[in-house]
PLY file of the C-alpha trace (Angstrom):
ply
format ascii 1.0
element vertex 516
property float x
property float y
property float z
element edge 515
property int vertex1
property int vertex2
end_header
6.03 -6.09 19.12
5.37 -5.48 15.42
4.54 -1.87 14.39
1.06 -1.27 13.69
0.14 -1.04 9.94
-0.29 2.62 8.72
-3.89 3.76 8.22
-5.17 4.04 4.63
-5.42 7.93 5.40
-1.79 8.13 6.39
-0.73 6.12 3.23
-2.84 8.41 1.08
-1.24 11.40 2.55
2.15 9.98 2.20
1.56 9.33 -1.57
0.32 12.90 -2.13
3.37 14.22 -0.10
5.72 12.01 -2.35
3.93 13.33 -5.51
3.99 16.92 -4.73
7.76 17.87 -5.60
7.76 15.23 -8.53
4.80 17.21 -10.04
6.26 20.65 -9.26
9.57 19.51 -11.09
7.52 18.06 -13.97
5.64 21.46 -14.41
8.67 23.39 -14.28
10.87 21.17 -16.60
8.14 20.02 -19.09
8.65 16.92 -21.19
11.05 16.95 -24.16
12.23 14.15 -26.51
15.18 12.27 -25.72
17.33 11.77 -28.75
20.89 10.62 -29.03
21.10 10.93 -25.13
20.04 14.77 -25.22
16.68 16.12 -24.03
15.58 18.44 -26.75
12.30 20.19 -27.90
10.49 19.47 -31.16
12.19 20.94 -34.22
8.89 22.88 -34.79
8.88 24.24 -31.19
5.15 22.83 -30.86
3.99 21.44 -27.68
0.75 19.98 -26.12
-0.43 19.79 -22.62
-0.71 16.57 -20.62
-3.50 16.61 -17.95
-4.34 14.42 -15.04
-7.69 12.41 -15.33
-8.10 13.07 -11.50
-9.04 16.91 -11.85
-7.93 17.87 -15.57
-4.97 19.84 -14.05
-2.16 20.31 -16.52
0.81 18.26 -15.64
3.38 19.52 -18.08
3.82 20.76 -21.41
5.03 18.02 -23.58
7.23 18.36 -26.97
4.93 17.70 -29.87
7.12 15.64 -32.15
6.57 15.43 -36.10
8.22 13.65 -39.00
11.58 15.85 -38.49
11.83 14.63 -34.93
11.20 11.18 -35.96
13.65 11.24 -38.80
16.19 12.77 -36.36
15.66 9.87 -33.68
15.65 7.09 -36.55
18.94 8.43 -37.94
20.52 8.27 -34.57
19.18 4.87 -33.92
20.68 3.63 -37.12
23.91 5.18 -36.27
24.10 3.66 -32.82
22.95 0.12 -33.94
26.18 -1.53 -35.19
27.97 -0.76 -31.73
25.15 -1.71 -29.69
24.64 -5.07 -31.94
28.31 -5.97 -31.68
28.64 -5.25 -27.93
29.51 -8.36 -25.86
26.26 -9.89 -24.72
27.61 -9.95 -21.33
28.08 -6.30 -21.36
24.36 -5.82 -22.55
23.32 -7.91 -19.83
25.09 -5.87 -17.37
23.43 -2.58 -18.39
20.01 -3.74 -18.67
20.32 -5.15 -15.01
21.39 -1.61 -14.16
18.32 -0.34 -15.73
16.35 -2.59 -13.53
18.27 -1.39 -10.61
17.37 2.27 -11.54
13.67 1.34 -11.75
13.57 -0.25 -8.45
15.19 2.66 -6.88
12.34 5.10 -8.34
9.59 2.40 -7.87
7.58 4.51 -5.70
7.99 7.65 -7.73
7.00 5.80 -10.79
3.80 4.36 -9.03
2.53 7.78 -8.06
3.36 9.49 -11.29
1.43 6.71 -13.01
-1.48 7.10 -10.78
-1.65 10.81 -11.38
-1.00 10.52 -15.25
-3.34 7.60 -15.97
-5.87 7.53 -12.91
-5.12 3.92 -12.21
-5.46 3.14 -8.56
-2.35 2.97 -6.44
-2.79 -0.59 -5.27
-2.06 -1.76 -8.98
0.39 0.87 -9.96
2.39 0.17 -6.77
3.65 -2.99 -8.66
3.71 -1.59 -12.10
7.39 -0.39 -11.72
8.44 -3.70 -9.97
7.14 -5.57 -13.01
9.03 -3.26 -15.31
12.31 -4.06 -13.50
11.40 -7.67 -13.57
10.97 -7.33 -17.47
14.30 -6.01 -17.94
15.89 -8.45 -15.67
14.29 -11.24 -17.39
15.58 -10.24 -20.88
18.81 -8.98 -19.49
19.59 -12.64 -18.49
18.62 -13.87 -21.90
21.06 -11.42 -23.76
23.75 -14.16 -23.68
21.59 -16.84 -25.48
19.55 -14.51 -27.69
21.62 -15.58 -30.78
21.34 -19.17 -29.83
19.67 -21.39 -32.89
19.55 -25.04 -33.52
21.70 -27.86 -34.72
20.13 -29.83 -37.76
22.74 -32.13 -39.21
22.04 -33.83 -42.55
23.92 -36.68 -44.12
26.58 -34.54 -45.80
26.22 -31.05 -44.14
26.35 -29.58 -40.55
23.28 -27.14 -40.55
23.14 -24.72 -37.95
20.85 -21.65 -37.43
21.55 -18.47 -35.53
19.68 -15.12 -34.82
20.91 -11.64 -35.49
19.08 -8.35 -34.42
16.91 -6.88 -37.04
18.02 -3.25 -36.69
16.54 -0.04 -35.44
12.95 -0.76 -34.35
9.95 1.44 -33.49
7.94 0.80 -30.40
4.46 2.53 -29.99
3.00 1.80 -26.49
-0.53 2.46 -24.96
-1.88 4.72 -22.31
-3.03 2.04 -19.91
-0.25 0.90 -17.49
2.28 2.69 -19.86
5.29 2.11 -17.80
5.09 -1.52 -17.51
3.98 -1.99 -21.02
6.96 0.05 -22.24
9.38 -2.02 -20.50
7.60 -5.24 -21.95
8.68 -4.01 -25.46
11.85 -2.20 -24.92
13.63 -4.66 -22.83
13.63 -7.44 -25.19
14.36 -5.06 -28.11
17.53 -3.86 -26.41
18.40 -7.48 -25.26
18.22 -8.62 -28.86
20.65 -5.86 -29.89
18.32 -3.58 -31.54
18.28 0.25 -31.07
14.64 1.78 -30.38
12.67 4.86 -31.16
9.80 4.84 -28.84
6.68 6.87 -29.31
4.57 6.79 -26.17
0.80 7.35 -26.08
0.12 11.15 -25.89
-2.48 10.66 -23.21
0.11 9.21 -20.77
3.71 10.52 -21.48
4.99 11.00 -17.99
6.60 7.69 -17.08
7.89 7.09 -20.57
9.97 10.40 -20.09
11.25 8.88 -16.80
12.01 5.71 -18.32
14.22 7.30 -21.00
16.15 9.12 -18.47
16.68 6.23 -16.25
18.15 3.84 -19.24
20.47 6.87 -19.82
21.45 7.03 -16.24
22.04 3.30 -16.14
24.83 3.83 -18.78
22.97 2.46 -21.82
24.92 4.34 -24.66
23.48 7.33 -26.14
21.13 6.66 -29.21
20.19 3.21 -28.27
16.85 4.23 -26.79
15.37 7.39 -28.11
11.76 8.75 -27.09
9.72 10.93 -29.23
6.54 12.19 -27.97
3.64 13.40 -30.08
0.42 12.44 -31.66
-0.24 9.30 -33.15
-1.36 10.65 -36.53
1.88 12.65 -36.63
4.78 11.35 -34.82
3.46 7.56 -34.82
2.56 7.78 -38.55
6.17 9.04 -39.34
7.58 6.22 -37.31
5.78 3.60 -39.03
6.66 5.08 -42.41
10.50 5.69 -41.79
12.74 3.58 -43.87
15.43 3.23 -41.26
12.95 1.46 -39.06
12.89 -2.14 -39.74
9.96 -3.22 -37.46
7.20 -1.80 -35.43
5.94 -3.26 -32.12
2.66 -1.75 -31.26
0.17 -2.16 -28.21
-3.36 -0.48 -28.74
-6.61 -0.52 -30.77
-7.15 -3.07 -33.43
-8.16 -0.20 -36.02
-4.83 1.44 -35.24
-2.90 -1.76 -35.76
-4.67 -1.90 -39.18
-3.59 1.54 -40.10
0.01 0.99 -38.88
0.20 -2.12 -41.27
-0.88 -0.12 -44.09
1.58 2.75 -43.31
4.51 0.17 -42.98
3.72 -1.73 -46.21
5.75 0.33 -48.70
8.79 -0.45 -46.82
7.94 -4.00 -45.91
8.04 -3.10 -42.08
7.82 -6.20 -39.80
5.00 -5.75 -37.44
4.09 -7.16 -34.02
0.49 -6.15 -32.76
-0.96 -6.57 -29.40
-4.71 -5.29 -29.99
-8.02 -5.35 -28.51
-10.15 -7.87 -26.81
-13.68 -8.97 -25.99
-12.63 -11.74 -23.84
-15.00 -14.36 -22.43
-14.92 -15.85 -18.83
-16.91 -19.07 -18.85
-18.42 -20.35 -15.48
-19.78 -23.76 -15.49
-22.25 -25.03 -12.68
-19.59 -27.20 -11.17
-17.04 -24.39 -10.86
-15.67 -23.30 -7.31
-18.21 -20.20 -7.26
-16.34 -18.06 -4.76
-13.04 -18.50 -6.48
-14.68 -17.64 -9.98
-16.45 -14.83 -8.44
-13.16 -13.29 -7.22
-11.48 -13.83 -10.57
-14.61 -12.36 -12.62
-14.77 -9.15 -10.38
-10.78 -8.62 -10.57
-10.47 -9.32 -14.41
-12.86 -6.52 -15.43
-12.83 -4.16 -12.60
-9.08 -3.92 -11.72
-7.16 -1.43 -13.56
-10.40 0.50 -14.38
-11.19 -2.19 -16.94
-8.79 -0.43 -19.16
-6.83 -3.62 -20.19
-6.87 -5.86 -23.28
-7.07 -8.99 -21.30
-10.08 -8.01 -19.18
-12.88 -10.55 -19.19
-15.49 -8.23 -20.21
-18.02 -10.90 -20.95
-19.27 -13.21 -18.26
-20.82 -16.51 -19.66
-22.45 -18.10 -16.85
-24.35 -21.59 -16.88
-28.02 -21.12 -16.94
-28.30 -23.49 -13.88
-26.47 -21.21 -11.64
-26.88 -17.76 -13.51
-29.52 -16.42 -11.02
-27.30 -17.19 -7.85
-24.01 -16.16 -9.50
-25.41 -12.71 -10.71
-26.87 -12.17 -7.20
-23.46 -12.56 -5.64
-21.83 -10.61 -8.42
-24.29 -7.74 -8.22
-23.58 -7.19 -4.45
-19.69 -7.27 -5.11
-19.91 -4.61 -7.84
-21.96 -2.51 -5.74
-19.32 -2.50 -2.97
-16.53 -1.45 -5.17
-14.78 1.58 -4.15
-14.34 4.34 -6.57
-12.01 7.11 -5.51
-8.67 9.08 -5.87
-5.96 6.79 -7.37
-3.57 7.76 -4.55
-5.94 6.42 -1.96
-4.86 2.60 -1.13
-8.41 1.91 -0.43
-9.51 2.88 -4.00
-10.26 0.00 -6.36
-11.38 2.17 -9.21
-10.11 5.42 -10.13
-10.85 7.99 -12.82
-10.76 6.97 -16.72
-7.80 8.31 -18.60
-9.27 10.98 -20.70
-12.46 12.89 -21.26
-12.96 11.30 -24.60
-12.60 7.83 -23.40
-15.15 8.57 -20.64
-17.51 9.63 -23.23
-16.98 6.34 -25.02
-17.53 4.19 -21.93
-20.64 6.14 -21.03
-22.06 5.74 -24.63
-22.52 1.99 -24.15
-24.87 2.75 -21.39
-27.36 4.07 -23.82
-26.37 1.20 -26.18
-27.28 -1.40 -23.46
-30.65 0.07 -22.90
-31.43 0.21 -26.57
-30.35 -3.10 -27.10
-32.97 -4.29 -24.34
-30.36 -5.39 -21.74
-30.65 -4.35 -18.10
-28.17 -2.20 -16.30
-28.14 -3.90 -12.80
-25.37 -1.78 -11.37
-23.89 1.46 -12.41
-24.68 3.02 -15.75
-23.74 6.51 -15.02
-20.71 9.08 -14.26
-19.45 9.12 -10.55
-18.80 12.28 -8.58
-15.32 11.56 -7.57
-12.66 13.55 -5.87
-11.15 16.26 -7.91
-14.44 16.23 -10.35
-12.41 13.99 -12.96
-13.21 11.33 -15.28
-15.02 8.97 -12.97
-17.71 6.27 -13.91
-19.46 3.78 -11.75
-18.56 0.28 -12.12
-21.14 -1.19 -14.48
-22.87 -4.59 -14.55
-25.26 -5.47 -17.55
-27.49 -8.57 -17.35
-30.17 -9.75 -19.89
-27.97 -9.65 -22.74
-27.42 -12.04 -25.59
-24.42 -12.57 -27.86
-25.80 -10.49 -30.81
-25.74 -7.12 -28.88
-23.22 -4.63 -29.48
-22.25 -4.66 -25.71
-21.55 -8.39 -26.35
-19.52 -7.60 -29.59
-17.54 -4.35 -29.04
-14.78 -3.51 -26.72
-16.01 -0.93 -24.24
-12.69 -0.86 -22.35
-13.81 0.35 -19.11
-15.29 -1.17 -15.88
-18.09 -2.58 -17.76
-19.20 -6.31 -17.58
-21.70 -7.97 -19.86
-23.41 -11.14 -18.60
-24.65 -13.86 -21.10
-26.38 -17.16 -19.94
-25.35 -20.42 -21.80
-27.10 -23.88 -21.92
-24.04 -26.39 -22.11
-20.54 -26.75 -23.20
-21.27 -26.45 -26.90
-23.38 -23.30 -26.70
-20.70 -21.64 -24.35
-17.90 -22.06 -26.87
-20.11 -21.00 -29.67
-20.90 -17.73 -27.82
-17.28 -17.17 -26.71
-15.97 -17.57 -30.31
-18.75 -15.26 -31.83
-16.75 -12.03 -31.84
-14.01 -10.64 -34.01
-11.46 -10.78 -31.27
-9.46 -13.68 -29.85
-7.06 -12.49 -27.28
-7.84 -14.48 -24.16
-10.32 -16.93 -22.45
-11.01 -17.93 -18.90
-12.79 -21.27 -17.99
-13.93 -22.24 -14.54
-14.92 -25.92 -14.08
-14.09 -28.74 -11.90
-14.12 -31.23 -14.87
-10.62 -31.18 -16.18
-11.58 -32.98 -19.40
-14.14 -30.40 -20.20
-11.67 -27.78 -19.29
-9.26 -29.05 -21.94
-12.04 -29.50 -24.60
-13.08 -25.98 -24.08
-9.49 -24.54 -24.01
-8.72 -26.41 -27.28
-12.12 -24.97 -28.89
-11.66 -21.37 -27.89
-10.40 -19.15 -30.49
-8.02 -17.15 -28.30
-4.12 -16.88 -28.04
-4.16 -17.37 -24.41
-6.42 -19.36 -22.12
-6.41 -19.83 -18.22
-8.27 -22.52 -16.65
-9.58 -21.89 -13.02
-7.36 -18.70 -12.71
-7.38 -15.19 -13.41
-4.73 -13.84 -15.92
-1.29 -14.63 -14.21
1.57 -13.60 -16.56
4.73 -15.78 -16.85
7.33 -14.07 -18.68
8.80 -17.15 -20.74
5.31 -18.00 -22.14
3.82 -16.45 -25.25
1.57 -13.55 -25.03
-0.51 -12.56 -28.05
-3.98 -13.14 -29.75
-5.78 -14.39 -32.84
-8.17 -12.76 -35.22
-8.39 -9.07 -34.67
-6.68 -9.25 -31.44
-3.01 -9.21 -32.84
-0.08 -10.63 -34.78
2.81 -12.30 -33.40
3.78 -13.29 -29.60
5.66 -11.52 -26.72
7.58 -13.29 -24.00
10.55 -15.31 -23.72
12.20 -16.39 -26.94
8.93 -15.46 -28.76
10.00 -11.80 -28.44
13.38 -12.66 -29.91
11.52 -14.19 -32.93
10.29 -10.68 -33.77
13.15 -8.57 -33.00
15.91 -10.80 -34.70
16.43 -12.30 -37.86
16.99 -16.21 -38.04
20.10 -17.03 -40.22
20.87 -20.54 -41.64
24.52 -21.69 -42.03
25.31 -25.00 -43.75
28.96 -26.32 -43.51
29.91 -29.04 -45.95
31.65 -32.31 -44.72
33.46 -32.63 -47.89
31.72 -35.85 -48.74
29.19 -34.82 -51.29
29.50 -34.75 -55.01
28.74 -31.36 -56.79
27.11 -31.76 -60.19
29.64 -30.48 -62.95
28.09 -28.36 -65.67
29.95 -26.86 -68.75
32.64 -29.47 -68.83
33.90 -30.37 -72.21
33.51 -33.68 -73.21
36.49 -35.59 -73.90
0 1
1 2
2 3
3 4
4 5
5 6
6 7
7 8
8 9
9 10
10 11
11 12
12 13
13 14
14 15
15 16
16 17
17 18
18 19
19 20
20 21
21 22
22 23
23 24
24 25
25 26
26 27
27 28
28 29
29 30
30 31
31 32
32 33
33 34
34 35
35 36
36 37
37 38
38 39
39 40
40 41
41 42
42 43
43 44
44 45
45 46
46 47
47 48
48 49
49 50
50 51
51 52
52 53
53 54
54 55
55 56
56 57
57 58
58 59
59 60
60 61
61 62
62 63
63 64
64 65
65 66
66 67
67 68
68 69
69 70
70 71
71 72
72 73
73 74
74 75
75 76
76 77
77 78
78 79
79 80
80 81
81 82
82 83
83 84
84 85
85 86
86 87
87 88
88 89
89 90
90 91
91 92
92 93
93 94
94 95
95 96
96 97
97 98
98 99
99 100
100 101
101 102
102 103
103 104
104 105
105 106
106 107
107 108
108 109
109 110
110 111
111 112
112 113
113 114
114 115
115 116
116 117
117 118
118 119
119 120
120 121
121 122
122 123
123 124
124 125
125 126
126 127
127 128
128 129
129 130
130 131
131 132
132 133
133 134
134 135
135 136
136 137
137 138
138 139
139 140
140 141
141 142
142 143
143 144
144 145
145 146
146 147
147 148
148 149
149 150
150 151
151 152
152 153
153 154
154 155
155 156
156 157
157 158
158 159
159 160
160 161
161 162
162 163
163 164
164 165
165 166
166 167
167 168
168 169
169 170
170 171
171 172
172 173
173 174
174 175
175 176
176 177
177 178
178 179
179 180
180 181
181 182
182 183
183 184
184 185
185 186
186 187
187 188
188 189
189 190
190 191
191 192
192 193
193 194
194 195
195 196
196 197
197 198
198 199
199 200
200 201
201 202
202 203
203 204
204 205
205 206
206 207
207 208
208 209
209 210
210 211
211 212
212 213
213 214
214 215
215 216
216 217
217 218
218 219
219 220
220 221
221 222
222 223
223 224
224 225
225 226
226 227
227 228
228 229
229 230
230 231
231 232
232 233
233 234
234 235
235 236
236 237
237 238
238 239
239 240
240 241
241 242
242 243
243 244
244 245
245 246
246 247
247 248
248 249
249 250
250 251
251 252
252 253
253 254
254 255
255 256
256 257
257 258
258 259
259 260
260 261
261 262
262 263
263 264
264 265
265 266
266 267
267 268
268 269
269 270
270 271
271 272
272 273
273 274
274 275
275 276
276 277
277 278
278 279
279 280
280 281
281 282
282 283
283 284
284 285
285 286
286 287
287 288
288 289
289 290
290 291
291 292
292 293
293 294
294 295
295 296
296 297
297 298
298 299
299 300
300 301
301 302
302 303
303 304
304 305
305 306
306 307
307 308
308 309
309 310
310 311
311 312
312 313
313 314
314 315
315 316
316 317
317 318
318 319
319 320
320 321
321 322
322 323
323 324
324 325
325 326
326 327
327 328
328 329
329 330
330 331
331 332
332 333
333 334
334 335
335 336
336 337
337 338
338 339
339 340
340 341
341 342
342 343
343 344
344 345
345 346
346 347
347 348
348 349
349 350
350 351
351 352
352 353
353 354
354 355
355 356
356 357
357 358
358 359
359 360
360 361
361 362
362 363
363 364
364 365
365 366
366 367
367 368
368 369
369 370
370 371
371 372
372 373
373 374
374 375
375 376
376 377
377 378
378 379
379 380
380 381
381 382
382 383
383 384
384 385
385 386
386 387
387 388
388 389
389 390
390 391
391 392
392 393
393 394
394 395
395 396
396 397
397 398
398 399
399 400
400 401
401 402
402 403
403 404
404 405
405 406
406 407
407 408
408 409
409 410
410 411
411 412
412 413
413 414
414 415
415 416
416 417
417 418
418 419
419 420
420 421
421 422
422 423
423 424
424 425
425 426
426 427
427 428
428 429
429 430
430 431
431 432
432 433
433 434
434 435
435 436
436 437
437 438
438 439
439 440
440 441
441 442
442 443
443 444
444 445
445 446
446 447
447 448
448 449
449 450
450 451
451 452
452 453
453 454
454 455
455 456
456 457
457 458
458 459
459 460
460 461
461 462
462 463
463 464
464 465
465 466
466 467
467 468
468 469
469 470
470 471
471 472
472 473
473 474
474 475
475 476
476 477
477 478
478 479
479 480
480 481
481 482
482 483
483 484
484 485
485 486
486 487
487 488
488 489
489 490
490 491
491 492
492 493
493 494
494 495
495 496
496 497
497 498
498 499
499 500
500 501
501 502
502 503
503 504
504 505
505 506
506 507
507 508
508 509
509 510
510 511
511 512
512 513
513 514
514 515
């Protein structure tokens, strides 16, 4: 007979039991930089505190990196670059698979630490470490063909292209799902043959510290991955300006991306940005309503709504709007807000008190704009007294309102009715962002027309966001520059080189030859 599934309360307690010794060690050791294979404090000796959004408890003192620490890390990365670049691809592949193994061995630890550090619900973070391992495995397997190019013969030359790693790169990652997103950037950079200086988000440094240690544990040579913690305006700015760093991969707010581009301009820094979104989910009246409803709720209220690909604007056809909103309202009211280590929790506390204030400020914005807060619209008294907010649903909105234009980045959904296909596309495109779009209809012709017309880098038809690693990930307009995923990542971390081999059959023009 199969064993009975453990109760939610038992899993909750098991998660807390697992977290307790990890947190005790974290508080005792603190978080330092990992530079050249050594854990070191900031040269200035300065630190800052990282706190849990659950109860504002201090998790650890964190080294506060500055320009001197970035310079040290960038110098080490530059020194380590040639040996890592020239290492046989089969060996790099083996080492990156070892990193994936190390991640999987610590997957449960990573999950609970991520929950406590970010406030994300365990039901989602339980998969974050596994996805991180998958990122390393995928790009490990691509090490051996990362340099592959094209064969382009002409009449008298044999033309081939190849790729070479660009050099030491900077990776700046965000505070939402930080472990998975760090691996998403670091794994392809290492597979390409680049060395990395990683500057994690200061609001969620815990699992970045663990990732750096796991990479070292796996046998990746010292100096290949260096992690410097600190404030964006200090360590981050120094990284984007450092002349030894050849490229910057950044995930975060659009305004920060603009600042990074300006900071990197004097050194002609290559940039890859995955920025904000105000993504539409368009539901036509012939859609599978129950599937569409599931996807709408999942894509805005999972991960606390703190995700760039969330479908924060629901565009629903007028003919079904009332019925759909009625069903949606019931679902939003039933969402469970709670402690992130509780497996029953669907929405945990927001990452930081400043972010909580930002999200809550849109409640007044919605009211002033004349919209209706159908559900939520206030903070939530959650366990630990942390940064909890009620999942919020806003109706009676139109495309010109701020709540339909600005990225809230929380569990906040704005509903906008539309008349027909043309009207839906107009509303969907009438924002500065262009990251993703979601379309629900049983008419495949219409689905393809809308997908073609939407100004977004990624479109899902009759589906929520399901990531497939070989496919390109990125946005248009203010949502970013460049693409992640598969060979698209190597286009950023590598330079393309053209080599032309003459067949010896063409004539070369002769200049400066004396006339006879």
